[in-house]
Steps between C-alpha positions, in 0.01 A plus 500: 500500500782741584671431166176567315459832680860593418449434129172693492657788693798512262267536201327811636590855405676723753183691593301181550778354716495812718120490530507127580766556768308786660178298503675198648662713771164661585333159525774375735472810720119476520520127581756567774285774654188282492680199649666705775169658604632855463250588229134405534314617187163420663556739791360825363443780749177689439517735797158383621479435872302184581185557707466286812 
């Protein structure tokens, strides 16, 4: 699988390689944040105080 990715990556133009690298880095960062629990995309603050 790694060899196949290497050959596909080598056939891309410079701009596509840069875009692919940036997207891959962003995916790794997002996965790391989600797995570490630092970032919770479901926790949206609305500013509404709950009524008891």
